[in-house]
C-alpha positions in Angstrom: 17.2 72.0 30.7 15.2 70.9 27.8 13.9 67.3 27.6 16.0 66.3 24.6 19.2 67.4 26.2 18.2 65.6 29.5 17.5 62.4 27.5 20.9 62.6 25.8 22.6 62.9 29.2 20.7 59.9 30.5 21.8 57.8 27.5 25.4 58.8 27.8 25.5 58.0 31.5 24.5 54.4 31.0 27.0 51.6 30.8 27.8 50.5 27.3 27.3 47.0 28.5 23.6 47.5 28.2 23.2 50.4 25.7 20.3 52.8 26.5 18.2 52.3 29.5 14.4 51.8 29.0 13.8 53.6 32.3 10.0 54.1 32.2 6.7 53.5 30.3 7.4 53.7 26.5 11.0 54.5 27.1 13.0 57.6 28.0 11.3 59.7 25.3 7.8 58.4 26.0 7.3 57.4 22.3 7.8 53.6 22.2 10.8 54.1 20.0 13.6 51.8 20.8 17.1 53.1 20.0 18.4 49.6 19.2 20.0 49.1 15.8 21.5 46.2 13.9 18.4 44.0 14.3 17.6 41.0 12.2 16.2 41.6 8.7 13.6 38.8 9.0 12.2 36.5 11.7 13.3 32.9 11.1 10.6 30.4 10.5 11.0 28.8 13.9 11.2 32.2 15.6 14.2 34.2 16.9 16.7 32.6 19.3 15.3 32.2 22.9 18.1 33.3 25.3 16.2 32.7 28.5 12.8 32.3 30.1 11.5 32.7 33.6 8.1 31.9 35.1 8.5 33.9 38.4 6.8 37.3 37.8 3.5 36.6 39.4 0.2 37.6 37.9 -0.3 40.9 36.1 0.2 43.0 33.0 3.0 45.4 34.1 5.7 46.0 31.6 9.5 46.2 32.2 11.8 49.1 33.2 15.5 48.7 32.6 18.0 50.6 34.6 21.7 49.8 35.2 22.1 46.0 35.6 18.5 45.4 36.6 15.0 45.0 35.2 12.0 46.1 37.3 8.4 45.0 37.1 5.4 44.2 39.3 3.4 41.0 40.0 0.8 39.6 42.3 1.7 36.7 44.6 -1.0 35.5 46.9 -2.8 38.4 48.5 0.0 41.0 47.9 1.4 43.0 45.0 5.2 43.1 44.7 7.8 45.0 42.9 10.5 42.7 41.5 14.1 43.5 40.6 15.7 41.0 38.1 19.2 40.5 36.8 19.3 42.2 33.4 21.4 39.4 31.8 19.6 36.3 33.1 16.2 37.3 34.5 17.1 35.9 37.9 15.4 37.6 40.8 17.5 40.0 42.9 14.8 41.1 45.3 11.1 41.6 45.7 9.2 44.0 47.9 5.4 44.2 48.7 3.6 47.5 48.1 -0.1 46.7 48.6 -2.8 44.2 48.1 -3.2 42.0 45.1 -6.2 41.4 42.8 -8.5 43.9 41.1 -10.9 43.7 38.2 -8.7 41.7 35.7 -6.4 40.8 38.6 -2.8 42.1 38.7 -0.8 45.3 38.5 -0.7 47.3 35.3 1.8 50.0 36.0 5.3 50.1 34.4 7.9 51.2 37.0 10.1 54.2 36.4 13.7 54.4 37.6 16.3 57.2 37.9 19.2 54.9 38.8 18.8 55.2 42.6 15.0 54.8 43.2 12.3 52.9 41.5 8.8 54.5 41.4 5.6 52.4 41.0 1.8 52.6 41.2 -0.1 49.5 42.4 -3.6 48.7 41.1 -5.1 50.0 44.4 -3.4 53.5 44.3 -0.3 52.6 46.3 2.3 55.0 44.9 5.6 53.8 46.2 9.4 54.6 46.0 12.0 51.9 46.7 15.7 51.7 46.8 17.1 50.0 43.7 19.7 48.1 45.7 17.5 46.1 48.0 13.9 47.2 47.6 13.8 49.1 50.9 10.8 51.4 50.9 11.6 55.1 50.8 8.1 56.4 50.9 4.5 55.1 50.4 1.5 57.2 49.5 -2.0 55.7 48.9 -3.2 58.3 46.4 -6.9 57.3 47.0 -6.7 57.8 50.8 -4.5 60.8 50.8 -5.6 62.7 47.7 -9.0 61.4 46.8 -7.6 59.8 43.6 -10.2 58.4 41.2 -10.3 56.4 38.0 -13.0 56.5 35.3 -14.3 52.9 35.7 -13.8 49.7 37.5 -10.4 48.5 36.2 -8.3 50.0 39.0 -5.2 52.2 38.8 -3.3 51.5 35.6 -1.2 54.7 35.1 2.6 54.7 35.0 4.8 57.4 36.5 6.7 59.8 34.2 10.2 61.0 35.2 10.8 64.5 34.1 13.9 66.0 35.6 13.4 66.1 39.4 9.7 65.5 39.2 7.5 62.4 39.1 4.3 63.1 37.1 1.3 60.8 37.3 -2.4 61.1 36.6 -4.3 60.2 39.7 -7.7 61.8 39.0 -10.2 63.3 41.4 -11.6 66.7 42.5 -8.2 68.1 43.5 -6.8 67.7 39.9 -6.3 64.9 37.5 -2.6 65.2 37.0 -0.2 65.4 39.9 3.5 66.1 40.2 5.7 65.0 43.2 9.3 65.6 44.1 11.6 62.7 44.7 10.9 62.8 48.4 7.2 62.1 47.8 6.1 65.7 48.4 3.2 66.9 46.3 4.3 69.9 44.1 1.1 70.6 42.3 -2.2 69.2 40.8 -4.0 70.3 37.7 -6.8 72.0 39.6 -8.4 73.4 36.4 -8.7 69.8 35.1 -10.3 67.4 37.6 -11.6 64.6 35.5 -11.2 61.0 36.9 -8.0 59.5 35.6 -8.2 57.3 32.6 -5.9 54.4 31.9 -3.4 56.7 30.2 -0.1 58.4 31.1 1.2 61.9 30.8 3.1 62.5 27.5 5.8 65.2 27.5 5.8 67.3 24.4 6.8 70.8 23.1 4.3 72.9 21.1 5.3 76.3 19.7 8.3 76.2 21.9 6.4 75.6 25.1 6.9 72.3 27.1 3.8 70.7 28.3 2.2 67.3 29.2 -0.5 65.9 27.0 -3.2 64.1 29.0 -6.2 62.2 27.7 -9.2 61.4 30.0 -12.7 60.2 29.4 -13.8 63.9 29.0 -10.8 65.9 27.9 -7.6 66.2 25.8 -5.4 68.8 27.4 -2.0 70.4 27.5 -0.7 71.0 31.0 2.2 73.2 32.2 5.1 71.3 33.8 5.9 74.1 36.2 2.6 74.5 38.1 0.0 72.3 36.6 -1.8 75.1 34.8 -4.1 73.9 31.9 -2.7 75.6 28.8 -5.4 74.3 26.5 -8.3 71.8 26.6 -10.8 70.3 24.2 -13.7 67.9 24.7 -13.0 64.2 24.1 -16.0 61.8 24.3 -14.2 58.9 26.0 -16.2 55.9 27.0 -15.8 52.9 29.3 -12.0 52.7 29.2 -9.7 55.3 27.7 -6.4 53.5 27.4 -4.0 54.7 24.7 -1.9 57.8 25.2 -2.3 60.7 22.8 0.3 61.6 20.1 1.6 64.9 18.8 2.7 65.4 15.2 3.7 69.1 14.6 0.7 71.1 15.6 -1.7 68.1 15.5 -2.7 66.0 18.5 -4.3 62.6 17.9 -6.4 60.8 20.5 -8.2 57.5 20.2 -10.5 55.2 22.2 -12.4 52.0 21.6 -16.1 51.4 22.5 -17.3 53.1 19.3 -15.5 56.3 20.0 -12.8 56.3 17.3 -9.9 58.7 16.6 -10.1 62.5 17.0 -7.7 65.0 15.4 -7.0 68.4 17.0 -5.0 71.3 15.7 -3.2 73.3 18.4 -2.6 77.0 17.7 -1.0 79.8 19.8 -1.8 83.4 19.8 0.5 85.4 22.1 0.5 83.4 25.3 -2.8 81.6 24.7 -3.2 78.2 23.1 -6.3 76.9 21.4 -7.3 73.4 20.4 -9.7 72.9 17.4 -11.0 69.5 16.4 -10.8 69.1 12.6 -11.3 65.4 11.9 -12.9 62.3 13.4 -12.9 58.7 12.2 -15.1 56.4 14.2 -13.7 53.3 12.4 -10.2 53.9 13.8 -10.6 52.7 17.3 -7.4 52.1 19.2 -8.3 50.3 22.4 -5.1 49.8 24.4 -2.4 48.8 21.9 -0.8 52.2 21.5 -0.2 54.6 18.5 3.3 54.9 17.0 4.3 58.1 15.2 6.9 57.9 12.5 7.5 61.1 10.6 4.1 62.3 9.5 2.4 58.9 9.8 0.7 57.0 12.6 0.6 53.2 13.0 -2.1 51.6 15.1 -3.7 48.2 15.5 -7.4 48.9 15.6 -10.4 47.2 17.1 -11.3 46.1 13.6 -8.2 43.9 13.8 -6.4 45.9 11.2 -3.0 47.3 11.4 -3.5 50.8 9.9 -1.2 53.5 8.6 -2.6 57.1 8.8 -1.5 60.5 7.7 -1.3 62.3 11.0 -2.0 65.8 9.8 -5.1 64.9 7.7 -6.5 61.7 9.3 -6.4 60.0 5.9 -6.0 56.2 6.0 -3.0 55.2 3.8 -3.2 51.4 4.1 -4.7 48.7 6.2 -3.8 45.0 6.7 -5.1 42.3 9.0 -1.6 41.4 10.1 -1.9 39.5 13.4 -5.0 41.2 14.5 -5.6 43.6 17.4 -2.5 44.1 19.5 0.3 46.3 20.8 3.2 48.0 19.0 6.8 49.0 19.4 9.2 50.6 16.9 12.9 49.6 16.6 15.5 49.9 13.8 13.1 50.9 11.0 10.7 48.1 12.0 7.4 47.7 13.8 6.9 44.8 16.2 3.2 43.9 16.6 2.0 41.5 19.3 -1.4 40.0 19.0 -3.5 40.2 22.1 -5.3 36.9 21.6 -4.8 33.3 20.5 -1.2 32.3 20.2 0.0 35.8 21.0 1.6 36.0 17.6 4.4 38.5 17.1 5.0 40.0 13.6 7.9 42.2 12.4 7.3 44.5 9.5 8.9 47.4 7.7 7.8 50.7 9.3 6.8 52.4 6.0 3.8 54.3 4.7 4.3 52.7 1.3 2.4 49.5 2.3 2.3 46.5 4.5 5.6 44.6 4.2 5.9 41.7 6.7 9.3 40.4 7.7 8.2 37.3 9.5 6.2 36.2 12.5 6.2 33.6 15.2 3.8 32.3 17.9 4.6 32.9 21.5 5.3 29.7 23.5 4.1 29.2 27.1 0.9 31.2 26.5 -1.3 31.9 29.5 -5.1 31.8 29.3 -5.2 35.6 29.5 -5.0 38.2 26.8 -1.3 39.2 26.0 -1.8 42.9 26.7 1.7 43.7 27.8 3.5 45.5 25.0 6.5 43.9 23.3 9.8 45.6 24.1 13.1 45.8 22.2 15.9 46.6 24.6 19.6 45.6 24.4 19.0 44.0 21.0 16.6 41.6 22.6 12.8 41.1 22.3 11.1 40.8 25.7 7.6 39.3 25.9 5.7 39.2 29.2 2.7 37.0 29.6 1.5 37.1 33.3 4.2 35.2 35.2 6.3 34.3 32.2 9.0 36.5 30.7 10.7 35.4 27.4 13.9 37.0 26.2 14.9 36.6 22.5 18.0 37.6 20.6 16.9 39.8 17.6 20.3 41.1 16.6 21.8 40.1 13.2 
């Protein structure tokens, strides 16, 4: 069954009370595109209407997963990391379950849970890969990927990858000599590892795509950009990528062009993927060192990319040429989501300002902004989310829910 048809079935199976589930990192299609429509045309001067706020998530940077009538996330409390299940309407806690120890370099979990409606799958910051029952948080299985599989990340900021649900598989980069990317069945059994690609895992996730009619996972590490077969983990193609320090943003596919970016003076690299018979080939054709996306993500819309760079510029780029179309300081370096023809950009620093703008290559057209209340003393690295016609902002233990419908 192809991924688009699977995604449609998932959407149709969800209660209309909540619209489409946002069931994993960057949503069901792994592209940070919300399917919400009917959103406000401009942000009011005093900000959108706050529906509810909680301050009970614990420490960490994990984003939210929406499934059925619940929201799932992770947080540190004391010396343990917990998975939390929240009421989707109010944010009230339904249950919490410990999965491993708390802390880490920049303390707190980073993974976004994934949920198939019955089970929620998570990765803790110390490689605890766990499946829990959605009803009560009862543990179904628990794998420490470091202890059992020699999992390894590229630098000191602990395990930050999120699981990808693809049919009956859970796919997650774990790194290490046995293979960077791993696939498990829903009982926790290892199906395969990408033995031909054994880089340490970066702080990125697998991205499901189709190139020349062939389904594959894009994966970016500190050494490689690669396409990996979903059936057995075979490397279909690979090219060098000079990642440094922390490779954090997922790669993006536009037609036959794959785009990958990193901070730390690396920049953005453009690769053309071609197919001759059964063989793929990746050829780098453009690089721009000024376009450094650290960890705020890259949004593809049509043939254009939108990214907030380390130069604190929101930038629109022609995906197939690498040409910069426009730049604007906007709210500085931050993270992005697309919804209803608009981009929502959340600043990582200061007041955690959120701006809404038209998602257009014709120029920067801001539709209002507001400063996040109840700011922590940490960078606001958790991406903004638009789900159920609401804007969700997590800042450590605080979760804010705004109405952004007309």
